[in-house]
NURO-9991 format. One record per residue (C-alpha): residue in three letters; x, y, z. Coordinates in steps of 0.25 Angstrom, whole numbers, plus 2048, in hexadecimal, padded with zeros to 3 digits. Example, Ala and Ser with C-alpha at 12.3 -4.5 7.8 and 13.67 -1.06 7.14 Angstrom:
ALA8317EE81FSER8377FC81D
//
This chain:
METAC7440EB2GLYAD2436EB7THRAD1427EB8PROACF422EC6ASPADB41CECDPROAD940DECCSERADF40BEDAARGAD5414EE0VALAC940DED9TYRACF400EDEALAAD0405EECALAAC240AEEDTHRABD3FDEE8ALAAC63F4EF0TRPAC43FAEFDPROAB53F7EFFLEUAB83E9EF9ARGAC33E7F03ARGABA3EBF0FTHRAAF3E2F09ALAAB83D6F09ALAABD3DAF17LEUAAF3DAF1CALAAAC3CCF15ARGAB93C7F1CSERAB53CCF29CYSAA83C3F2AHISAB03B7F2CPROAAD3B1F1EGLYAB23A3F20PROAA83A0F2CVALA9D3A8F25VALA9E3A0F18ALAAA0393F1FVALA94394F29SERA8B39AF1DALAA8E38EF14LEUA8C384F20ALAA7E38AF22GLYA7B389F13ALAA8037AF13LEUA77377F20GLYA6B37EF19VALA6D375F0DGLYA6F369F16VALA6236BF1DGLYA5A36DF10LEUA5837CF0FASPA54381F02GLYA5C38BEFAVALA55397F00ARGA55393F0ECYSA6438FF0DALAA6839CF07LEUA613A3F12LEUA6839BF1DVALA7539EF16ALAA723ADF15ALAA6E3ADF24VALA7A3A6F29LEUA843AEF20SERA7E3BBF25GLYA7F3B7F33GLNA8E3B2F31LEUA923BFF2ASERA8C3C7F36ILEA943BEF40GLYAA13BFF39TRPAA03CEF37CYSA9C3D0F45ASNAA83C7F4AASPAB23CFF42ALAAAD3DDF45PHEAAC3DAF54ASPABA3D3F55ALAAC13DEF4CARGAC93E4F58ARGACC3D6F5EASPAD13D1F50ALAAD93DDF4ESERAE03DCF5BALAAE33CDF59GLYAE93D0F4BARGAE03C6F44ARGAE13C7F35GLYAD63C5F2BLYSACC3CEF34PROAC73D9F2BVALAC13E2F36ALAACD3E0F3FASPAD73E4F33GLYACF3F0F2ESERACB3EAF21VALABC3EDF24SERAB63F6F2FARGAB03F0F3CPROAA33F8F3AALAAA23F2F2CVALAA33E4F31TRPA993E7F3CTHRA8F3EDF32ALAA913E0F2AALAA8F3D7F36PHEA823DEF3AALAA7D3DFF2CALAA7F3D0F2AALAA783CDF38LEUA6C3D5F34LEUA6B3CEF26CYSA6C3C0F2EVALA5F3C3F35PROA553C2F29LEUA5E3B8F22SERA5D3AFF2FLEUA4E3B1F31ALAA4C3AEF22CYSA5139FF25GLYA4539EF2FLEUA423A4F3DLEUA48399F45ALAA54397F3CGLYA563A6F3BTHRA553A8F4AVALA5F39CF4DHISA693A2F43LEUA683B0F48ALAA6B3ABF56ALAA773A4F51VALA7C3B1F4AALAA793B9F57ALAA813AFF5FALAA8D3B1F55TRPA8C3C0F57ALAA8C3BEF66TYRA993B6F64ASNAA03C1F5DLEUA9B3CCF66ARGA9D3C5F74LEUA9D3B6F75LYSAAA3B3F6EALAAB13B8F7BTHRAA93B0F85ALAAA83A1F89LEUA9B3A0F80SERAA33A3F73TRPAA0395F6ELEUA91397F6FPROA8E3A0F62TYRA96396F5AVALA8E38AF60ILEA81392F5DGLYA85396F4FPHEA89388F4AALAA7E381F51THRA7338AF4BLEUA79389F3CPROA7337CF39ALAA6737FF41VALA6438BF39ALAA65383F2CALAA5B379F31LEUA52384F37THRA5238BF29LEUA4A37FF23PROA3B380F22GLYA3437DF2FSERA42380F37PROA45372F3BGLYA50372F46PROA5D36CF44ALAA6235EF4ATRPA6935FF57TRPA76359F52VALA77364F47VALA7636FF52THRA7F368F5BALAA8A366F51GLYA89374F4CALAA8A379F5BLEUA97370F5CLEUA9D375F4FGLYA9A384F54LEUAA2381F61ALAAAD37BF59ALAAAD387F4FHISAAE391F5BLEUABA38AF61GLYAC1388F53ASPABE396F4FVALAC439CF5CLEUAD0392F5EPROADA399F55ASPAD73A7F5BILEAD63A4F6AGLUAE33AAF6EASPAE13B7F66ASPAD33B8F6BLEUAD73B6F7AARGAE13C2F78ASNAD53CAF73GLYACB3C7F7EVALAC33BCF78ASNAC03B1F82GLYAB63A7F7CLEUAB5398F7EPROAC1394F76HISACA39FF7CARGAC639AF8ALEUACA38BF86GLYAD7390F7FVALADD38BF73THRAE037DF78GLYAD237CF7ETHRACB381F72ALAAD3377F68LEUAD036CF71LEUAC136FF72LEUAC0372F63PROABF363F5EVALAB4360F68PROAA8367F62LEUAAD363F54VALAAD354F57ALAAA0355F5FALAA9A35CF53SERA9F351F4AALAA98347F53VALA8B34EF54LEUA8A350F44ALAA8E341F42LEUA8633AF4CGLYA7A344F4FPROA71341F43ALAA6A334F43GLYA70329F3BPROA7F326F38PROA89332F37GLYA8C32FF28TRPA9A32FF22TRPA9C33DF24GLYA9833DF33ALAAA1331F35VALAAD338F2ETHRAAB344F37LEUAAA33CF43ALAAB6335F40VALABF341F3DALAABA34BF47ALAAC1347F53PROACE343F4DTHRACF350F45ALAACC358F52LEUAD6350F5AALAAE1352F4FGLYADE361F50LEUAE1361F5EVALAEE359F5DLEUAF3361F51GLYAF036EF59ARGAFD36CF60TYRB0436EF53TRPAFB377F4BARGAF2382F53LYSAE6381F4AALAAE6372F49ALAADA371F52LEUAD237BF4AALAAD6374F3DALAAD1367F42ALAAC436DF47VALAC2373F39VALAC3366F33VALAB935FF3DALAAAF36BF3CALAAAF36AF2DALAAAC35BF2EASPAA135FF38VALA9B369F2FALAA9B360F23LEUA94355F2CLEUA8A360F30LEUA87363F21VALA86354F1EARGA7C352F29GLYA7535FF26ALAA6E368F30ALAA6435DF33PROA57364F36LEUA4E35CF3F
//
């Protein structure tokens, strides 16, 4: 009886591992991890106990996984024709049916996990996930492309507050700031790909505004979110609120000016302001009523 060929053993083992890794990469792991971590931080901020906080994170994680896989599976042909690198479905690293299966499995898992956070919290979260799927399947190519982002970011702190016993509603300024950050996230996410998207028939709000119009609009919701987060709660804004207010507008303006020399300057400035806004949101907490 001969000794197995090590190269064949390695190939048989490595192939499923490569497909699994490709499937993981196709879920948009950066946003999935970032949004799930933000949900956990918001849960801690409103005072959720360990079990409720874990349920909140699990619900958000499953929803974000379903959204990311849906996006990559649906856009596979468009990504391939645009020659975008780092897209596992488009480059054949993982099959489209496998990614669709993962997307639907995560979406089904999201339902009981969301409802375990409470009927109202779960319903709000599932509505946000449904809006994100609608974006992937249709709304991204319409003038309403911004709406699912606004819904998703506005509801995240709301779901954290609603997961508390008694389901207290979030403060108005939390939801408003989340909605503004959602609009900014949409503009910033699409900005680098506007020209490629237009060639492939995508015509959402940023595409209608154009690269220049989107870059000019991008700082507006970010600075507005900074103002709402700093000035919305009762009492003084605190040192972090004052710092955020002081740097938001100048940073955004610098991004616009430097955009003449570096195409991604406006997006980079937006990321800095958004990071300060998110930090301020976490400092303020989701502020249940």
